[in-house]
N, C-alpha and C positions, 0 to 999 in steps of 0.2 A: 484528401483528408478522411480521417475517421470519424464516421455517423454514429450515433448512437439512438436508441429507440426508448423511450418512455413506454411504461404499460402501467395503467391507473390499478390494474387489480393487484397490483404488488406493494400498494401505499398502505393499504389499512393495517393498523395494528394489529395484530393478534391477543387472544383470548390469555390476560393476564391469569387466570382461575386454572388453566392446565400448564399441565409439566410437560416441558419439553425437550427432546433432547438432541444436542449439537454435537456430530463426531467430526474428530479431528485428525486427519494427517500430516504426519511430517516429512517431509523430502529434505533430504539431507547429502550437501558436498561434503565430505570427511575431510576436504581439506581446508576448512573453512572452521571459523570456530563457530559451536552452537550450542545450545544447551545440551545435557546430559541427558538420557531415558529417566533416571532418578528426578529431573529438575522436574520434566514435565509433568509428572506422577505428584509434584510438592503443587504445582500449578492448579492442575483442573482436576482437585480434590474438592469434597464437602464445602470446604471453606470459600471456594471462588462461587459456587452454587449460590450461598447465602449472602456472599456480597454482592452477586448482579440480583438477587432478589431484593435485598436491601436501598441497591441505589434504582435502579429500574423498575423492579415490583415484578419482573416475570420470573417464573421457575422454571429453571434449565440445568439439565443431568447433561454435565459433559463426558463423553464416549471417547477416550483414545482409540481408534482405529489402526492404525498401522503406522510402519514407519518404510523407508525406499530413498536408495542410493538417487542422485541424480544422473548419475549414469543410464541405469533403467530407465527411469520416469522416462528419460528424452529417447532411450531406444525403444520401449514401450510406444510412445506418442511422437515417433519420426512423423506418421503420416499426418499429424496436424501442421506440419510447417511444409509439407508438399501440398496439400488442399488450400492451405492459405499462404501460399507464396505469393500469390498477387498481392495482397495486402502488405507482405513485408517488404516487396519491391516497392511498391508505391509509399507507404508512410515510413519503412524504417530509415535513421539517420546515422551513416555509417560514422561517426565519430573519429575513428583513423584515418578517413581519406576523404572525408568532405572539402569542399571549396570554401573559405570564410566567409566570403559571399553568403553563398546557399544557407551556409549556419545561420547569418544575420537574418536570410528571409523567412526560414524557418521558424525562427524565436520570434520574430516582426508578428507572423501570424498568428504563435499565441497568445501574443500579448497583445494584438489589435481585438481579441475575445473576452479581453478584461475591462474591468470598468478604472475609474481614472484614479477610483479613491484606493483601489484595490491595490491597483500599480505601484500608489505611495505605499500604502502599508509592508509591500511586501521586497521593494526595492529601496526605498527611500529616494525617490526622485520627486522634487516638486510637480504639482498642477501645471499642465500644459508644457511641461519636457514631451520634444518629437519621441515617440515610440521608436523611429528608427537609429535614433542618437542612443535610447538605452539599448534596444538592440545589440547594437555595435559595441558597447563599450562593457556587457554582462556577455557578449560570445567568448570569448577566450578562456573566462575564467570556469565557464561552465563546460566548456570541451576537456580545459585541462585537469576539472574537478573529476570527470569521469574516467579519464585516460590513466590517473593517479590511482584509482582502483584497479584498472583493466591489468596495467602495466607492474602493478604490486606484486613481491613472492606471496606466496601464501603457502604457508608448510614445507618447504623447498620445492616446489613449481616454479617454474620458470614465468610464466603467465597463469593470470587468471582466468582467461580464457582463449579455449584450444579449440581450433578449427569451428564446426556449424555449432558447438557449445553456445557460442555466442547467444543464440536468441534466449537460449534458458536462463540467463542475465539478464533479459531484458524487461521489463514492465509491458511493452508492447505482446510481447509472446505467451505473459499469462494471462493478459486482459484475453487474449484468443482459447486460450486452453483453459479458463476457468468456466468456458460453456460445457465443455466435456464428462467433470464430474457428475456422478449421480449420487456419491453417497455422504459424502463430507462438507457440513457447512462451513468448514473452515481448514486450510490449507498452510501450513507454516513452512517457509524454506527460508537455509540460513543463507542464501546466496545474496550478494546484491542484488538491486532490481532497479535499472538506470531507466533513464525513462528520456530516450532518444528517439522519440519520432514523432511528425509531424501532427501539428493539434494537440502536443502535449500542455499540461494545463503550468501556468503562471508559476504557481506554489512551488513544482516540481523543479523549474527554473531556476527560482530563488532557493531552492533547498539543495543546488550544485549539480542537478541532474537525475536524483534519486528521489523513488517513491520508498515506502516502508510497509504500506500497504493499500490495496486494490479490494471494493467492494463491488461486484456487479450483479446484475440480476441474473438469475440462472432457474429456470422451471422445473430442471430435474429435482433440486433442492425440496424438501417439504420440512417443515410448514412454512419458512419465513421468505421463500424464491428467491434466495439471494447466496452467493457464498463469498466469502474473503478470502485472499492472500495475504499472506501477512510474513512480511521478510523481518529477522531478528538481526539483521548484519549491524543497520546501524545503531541497534539498542545494548547489542553486545561488543561492542567497540567504542563505548562510549566512556570506560574505566571506573565503571559501577561495580562495588562488589557484588558478590553470586547471590546474596541472598536478599540484597535490596532490588537487584535485577529481578529475581523473583515475583515480591510484590510489585513492581511497575506494573511487569508486565499482567499480572493478573486484572489490574487496573483500565491498561489497554484492552485486554481482551473485554472487558465489561463494555467498554465503550466502544469496540468492534462488535458487540451484540447489540447496543445502544443503536446504531447505524441499520442494523438486519432485522430486527424486530418492529421496535415501536417506529422506524425508519425517523430516527433522529441525525440531525445534520450535524456535521464538523464546526463550528463557530470560531470568532475571534473577539466576539462581544463580552464575555464570561470568564476569566480565567480561573473561575474555582468552581466552575461546572465540568461534571464528569465529560461531557461534550466539547471543552474546549479544546481549541487547537494546539499540537506540538509544535513550536516554532523550532526552524531549523534543528529539528532532531535533538534538543535539549529535553529528554524524556527526567531529568532530575528534577527541573524547574517545574515541569507540569507538575507531577506528582505531587509536588511538595505543595503548589498551590491547592492541589485537590485535598491533602490529606490534614493540612496544619491549617486549613480556614473551614467555615461553615460551606460546607457543599451545597451550591445550588442547583436548582432542579435542573435539567437537563430540559429546556422548553420550546426551543426550537427545532419541528417535525418537516422534513423535506415535502415540497408538493409537487415534485415529479422524478422519477428515477432513472437515471441516464449513466447506466454503462456497461449495457452491452452493444458490441461492436457489431457492425450490420457489415455485412460481405460487398 
């Protein structure tokens, strides 16, 4: 299983009167749709700093650090796979080759860590429905959802995943590699991030086996002691025009900063809050609920910060 550490020192909100710098790194697979360089310039401008201050009260200066191809990043960090091979062997779920009973058991393990109320909210089952039945029912669609993306052509390539590059398309890889960054608070990738590891969240199962963001504790990153890995794959495949996409992503970045600096949690109780949950990657509905209604304060602060993988 994957274990997480909590650290009380990272829970304290930072000083709202200071100006903080947030460095951005972009890692791109050029065979998959992504934001253009000019789009990032438009997104991370002074308007985003103002939006962040207006909503969260934090003074943030965004710095576009550098871009890198996924091939180079994977080669440069190949040692990470080697050093953490025991974690991959232990926790990685090979969707292409896994036995259906084992997949059901892996899903069952994740569901058993959730409350009945959350299971009902995420999957629509009534209270008291056996978890074994839920796992059995959703396992096929969960696996097929991931396989559909893995096997889909990407700009002329036969397969999205080639050889050992399989790992770079998994959230398990990024949960581990997030600890290696030292100068970027936000890392943006355009690859899909599949959540196929033992101990995955019930929400990622409900979202078809994908995640679009990982926020982890990272003590190399000052001052927020955390790092966000953001995938644009689901957003950029949502048939929304480019100008609206950039606006939505700006608000998404503000929500991410809310998770990293004042340590606000994502919640489903108030859909007009900047910290409201994005259900089933419906970015347009989430964005509309924020800009077309009175914005409610992000009122729910996490008590523990648990996202760092323990070997």
